C-alpha positions as CSV (number, residue, x, y, z in Angstrom):
1,M,179.4,149.2,206.2
2,R,177.5,147.0,203.3
3,S,179.8,145.2,200.3
4,G,179.0,143.5,197.7
5,A,180.9,143.5,194.4
6,P,179.1,144.7,191.1
7,G,176.6,141.8,189.6
8,C,177.4,139.6,193.0
9,S,174.4,138.3,193.7
10,F,175.0,139.0,197.6
11,A,176.2,141.1,199.9
12,T,177.9,141.4,203.4
13,H,177.2,143.9,206.0
14,Q,179.9,144.4,208.7
15,I,178.5,144.6,212.2
16,C,180.6,145.4,215.7
17,Y,179.4,143.3,218.5
18,N,181.2,143.4,222.0
19,G,184.0,144.8,220.1
20,R,184.3,142.1,217.0
21,E,183.6,142.3,213.8
22,M,180.9,140.1,212.2
23,A,179.4,139.4,209.1
24,V,175.8,139.2,208.0
25,L,176.2,137.4,205.0
26,N,172.8,138.2,202.4
27,R,172.0,136.3,199.4
28,I,168.6,137.1,198.8
29,G,168.6,139.9,195.5
30,K,164.8,140.3,195.1
31,V,161.8,141.0,197.0
32,R,158.2,140.6,195.1
33,K,155.6,143.2,195.9
34,R,152.3,143.1,196.2
35,S,151.7,143.5,192.6
36,H,153.7,140.8,192.1
37,A,156.1,142.8,190.6
38,L,159.8,141.6,191.2
39,V,162.3,144.4,193.0
40,T,166.0,144.6,194.1
41,F,165.9,143.7,198.4
42,D,166.9,147.1,200.1
43,Q,167.8,147.0,203.6
44,D,167.7,149.7,204.0
45,R,164.1,150.0,203.6
46,I,163.8,147.7,207.2
47,F,166.3,149.9,209.2
48,H,164.3,153.1,208.9
49,A,161.0,150.9,209.0
50,L,162.4,150.2,212.5
51,R,163.4,153.9,213.0
52,R,160.2,154.9,212.5
53,A,158.4,152.5,214.8
54,A,160.9,153.1,217.1
55,D,160.9,156.9,216.9
56,S,157.4,157.1,217.0
57,V,157.2,155.7,221.0
58,G,160.1,157.7,222.1
59,G,163.0,155.5,220.8
60,F,164.3,151.8,221.8
61,A,164.7,152.5,225.2
62,Q,161.4,152.2,225.8
63,D,161.7,148.5,225.6
64,Y,165.2,148.1,227.4
65,L,165.2,144.9,229.1
66,P,168.2,143.6,231.0
67,G,168.9,140.0,230.4
68,V,166.9,140.0,227.1
69,N,168.1,142.6,225.1
70,D,170.9,144.5,226.8
71,R,173.5,143.2,224.8
72,I,171.6,144.5,221.6
73,F,171.3,148.2,223.4
74,A,175.3,147.6,224.0
75,A,176.2,146.5,220.8
76,G,174.1,148.9,218.9
77,G,174.7,152.1,221.1
78,T,172.1,154.7,219.4
79,D,168.7,154.3,218.1
80,D,170.6,154.2,214.8
81,G,173.0,151.3,215.5
82,I,170.2,149.3,217.2
83,A,167.8,149.2,214.2
84,E,171.0,148.2,212.2
85,M,171.6,145.1,214.3
86,L,167.4,144.3,214.1
87,S,167.8,145.0,210.3
88,D,170.9,142.5,210.4
89,L,168.6,139.9,212.0
90,V,165.8,140.2,210.0
91,V,168.0,139.6,207.0
92,V,169.7,136.3,208.6
93,C,166.4,135.1,209.5
94,L,164.9,135.8,205.7
95,N,168.4,133.6,204.3
96,A,167.7,130.9,206.6
97,D,164.7,130.1,204.6
98,A,166.0,128.0,201.9
99,R,163.3,129.0,199.7
100,H,163.9,132.7,199.4
101,L,167.6,131.6,198.0
102,V,165.9,130.7,194.8
103,T,165.2,133.1,192.2
104,N,161.7,132.7,191.5
105,F,161.2,132.3,195.0
106,P,162.2,135.7,196.7
107,P,160.5,136.6,200.0
108,T,157.3,138.6,199.6
109,V,156.8,142.2,201.4
110,E,154.3,140.7,203.5
111,E,156.9,138.0,205.2
112,I,159.7,140.5,205.1
113,Q,157.3,142.4,207.5
114,D,156.4,139.2,209.8
115,G,160.0,139.1,210.0
116,V,160.5,141.8,211.4
117,L,157.6,141.9,214.0
118,H,159.5,138.5,214.7
119,V,163.0,139.9,215.4
120,L,161.4,142.1,217.9
121,T,159.4,140.1,219.4
122,S,161.8,137.8,220.1
123,N,164.2,140.3,221.5
124,G,161.9,142.0,223.7
125,F,160.7,145.4,221.5
126,T,157.2,144.6,222.0
127,T,156.1,148.5,222.3
128,V,158.2,148.9,218.8
129,A,156.6,146.0,217.8
130,D,153.1,147.6,218.5
131,S,153.9,150.9,216.9
132,Y,154.7,149.0,213.7
133,T,152.2,146.7,213.5
134,C,150.2,149.9,213.5
135,F,152.0,151.4,210.6
136,R,151.3,147.7,208.8
137,W,148.2,147.9,209.2
138,G,146.8,151.4,208.6
139,H,148.9,151.0,205.3
140,H,146.9,147.9,204.6
141,W,143.7,149.9,205.0
142,V,144.8,152.6,203.5
143,R,145.5,150.6,199.9
144,Q,142.0,148.8,200.5
145,G,140.4,152.1,200.4
146,A,139.0,151.8,204.0
147,I,140.7,155.0,205.2
148,R,142.0,157.8,203.4
149,E,145.6,158.9,203.9
150,A,144.3,161.8,205.7
151,Q,142.7,159.5,208.1
152,F,145.9,157.3,208.8
153,V,146.9,158.2,212.6
154,V,150.1,156.4,212.3
155,N,150.4,154.7,215.6
156,G,147.9,156.5,217.4
157,Y,150.7,158.1,219.8
158,L,149.2,161.5,220.6
159,A,152.5,163.1,221.9
160,E,150.9,166.3,222.6
161,F,149.1,164.6,225.1
162,M,151.1,161.5,226.3
163,E,153.9,163.4,226.9
164,P,152.9,165.3,230.1
165,L,151.5,162.3,231.1
166,L,154.7,160.3,231.4
167,A,156.7,162.9,232.9
168,R,153.9,163.1,235.5
169,N,154.3,159.4,236.0
170,H,157.8,159.8,236.7
171,K,157.4,162.9,238.7
172,H,155.3,160.5,241.0
173,E,157.4,157.3,240.6
174,C,154.3,155.3,239.8
175,D,155.4,154.7,236.0
176,T,157.0,151.5,236.6
177,V,155.3,148.3,238.6
178,E,158.1,148.5,241.1
179,G,157.5,152.0,241.4
180,L,153.5,151.5,242.0
181,N,154.4,148.7,244.8
182,E,156.9,151.0,246.1
183,I,154.0,153.2,247.0
184,V,151.7,150.7,248.6
185,R,154.1,149.5,250.8
186,R,154.5,153.2,251.8
187,E,151.3,153.5,251.9
188,R,151.2,156.3,249.4
189,L,148.5,154.7,247.0
190,G,145.3,156.7,248.5
191,S,147.0,160.7,247.8
192,L,148.1,158.8,244.6
193,I,144.3,158.0,243.3
194,E,143.1,161.5,244.9
195,E,145.2,163.2,242.9
196,A,144.7,161.8,239.7
197,L,141.2,161.4,240.4
198,D,141.6,165.5,240.9
199,R,142.9,165.8,237.6
200,F,140.2,163.3,236.1
201,E,137.2,165.7,237.1
202,S,139.0,168.7,235.8
203,W,139.5,167.0,232.3
204,L,135.6,166.9,232.4
205,D,135.1,170.0,233.6
206,D,137.4,171.3,230.1
207,A,135.2,169.0,228.3
208,A,132.2,170.3,229.2
209,R,133.2,174.1,229.0
210,D,133.8,173.3,225.7
211,I,130.7,172.0,224.6
212,I,129.0,174.3,226.3
213,A,131.0,177.4,224.3
214,R,130.3,175.5,221.5
215,T,126.4,175.4,221.9
216,N,126.4,179.5,222.8
217,R,128.2,180.3,219.2
218,G,125.0,178.3,217.5
219,D,126.7,175.2,217.1
220,E,124.2,172.0,216.8
221,I,125.7,169.1,218.7
222,R,123.5,165.9,218.2
223,M,125.7,163.5,219.3
224,I,129.1,163.4,221.6
225,W,131.5,160.2,221.0
226,I,133.6,159.0,224.0
227,S,135.8,156.1,222.6
228,G,138.8,154.3,223.7
229,P,140.0,150.8,224.7
230,S,138.4,148.4,227.0
231,S,138.6,149.1,230.7
232,S,139.6,152.8,230.0
233,G,136.7,154.6,231.9
234,K,133.9,155.2,229.1
235,T,131.0,154.7,230.8
236,T,131.9,156.9,234.0
237,A,133.4,159.6,231.8
238,T,130.1,159.2,230.0
239,V,127.6,159.7,233.1
240,K,129.9,162.3,234.9
241,L,130.0,164.5,231.6
242,T,126.2,164.1,230.8
243,D,125.8,165.0,234.9
244,R,127.6,168.6,234.1
245,L,126.0,169.6,230.7
246,R,122.6,168.8,232.4
247,R,123.4,170.8,235.3
248,E,123.8,173.2,232.6
249,G,120.1,172.7,230.5
250,L,121.7,170.5,227.8
251,E,119.9,167.0,228.1
252,F,121.7,163.9,226.2
253,L,120.9,160.2,225.6
254,M,123.5,157.8,227.2
255,L,123.7,155.0,224.7
256,N,125.8,152.2,226.5
257,L,127.8,150.4,223.8
258,D,128.9,148.1,226.6
259,D,125.1,146.1,225.8
260,Y,126.2,145.1,222.6
261,F,128.3,142.0,223.0
262,W,127.0,138.8,221.4
263,S,127.7,135.5,223.1
264,L,131.0,133.7,222.0
265,I,129.8,131.1,219.4
266,E,128.0,133.9,217.6
267,H,130.4,136.7,218.2
268,P,131.8,137.5,214.6
269,T,135.6,137.3,213.8
270,D,138.0,139.8,211.9
271,W,140.5,139.3,209.2
272,I,142.9,137.3,211.1
273,D,140.4,135.0,212.9
274,D,140.1,137.0,215.6
275,R,137.1,137.9,217.2
276,N,136.9,142.2,217.7
277,Y,135.1,143.3,220.7
278,E,135.9,146.6,219.6
279,T,133.1,147.2,216.9
280,P,129.3,147.2,217.5
C-alpha cells in the first residue's frame, strides 16, 4: 500500500518480505516524456507494464528459477504480488541514481524502461524481459511510422498455435533440458523425433491443401513467403512444400534467402549498432 501526505515530494510503499514489512521510499516526483514534457511519476504504470508482459507469455511462472528468484515468488505469491515487488525494485534502482532526485533532471521514459529490463534480467525473468522488449520496440516503430498500430502483433506469441505445442511437450516430458536428457538416457529419442516429423509433414500437407484450394477458387497466387527465425527449418519447409505443389501441377521458383549474407566487415548494422542478419 502506497502512502504520502498531500504536497509531499516522496511516497512510501509498504511491502511484505518473508513476513516482515519493508518500506520502499520514492523521492522521484516527475518523469520526462519523449516530448520533453514533465508528468507525474506513477509507479502503477510500471506495475501494469510488467503484468502485461508477464500475461502475454503465460505468467511469471515461466521464469521460475530456484536459487535465483524463488524468494521473489515466495514473497510475491501471485502474479500481481510479483509485479508489485519488481516495480518496487525498479523504483529503488531509479532512486539510487542521484541525478533523478534533482527537480530539473527527472528520469526519462527510456531510462525507466531500461530500469525495468535491468530488474527483470537481473532476477532471472528473461522470458518476461523479452516480451517487454517486444512491446517497447513495437510501440517505437508505431510512433516512428514504420508500422501501423494494426500491424503491431505485440510479442508475436501466437497462443492458439503455441499452447497446443506446449501441451504436447509437457505430455511427452520434453519441455525441459532435463526431460530431453532423460529421454536420451532411456533411448526414446528416435520415437520422439519420428513423431515430431510426422506432425511436421502433416502441417505441410495442410498448407499445400490450403494453397491448392485457393487456386481452385480462382486466386492468382504469385508468391508464397515462409518466414521464421534462424535455423527454424524455413529452407526444408520450402523444399517440401514446393515438391507437394509441383505434384499438383503448380510450379514455383524457390528463392533461398540464405544466400544474401555479406562478409562480416561489410554487413550493415541496425539502430543499436548490432548486425541484423534477418533482413535482406
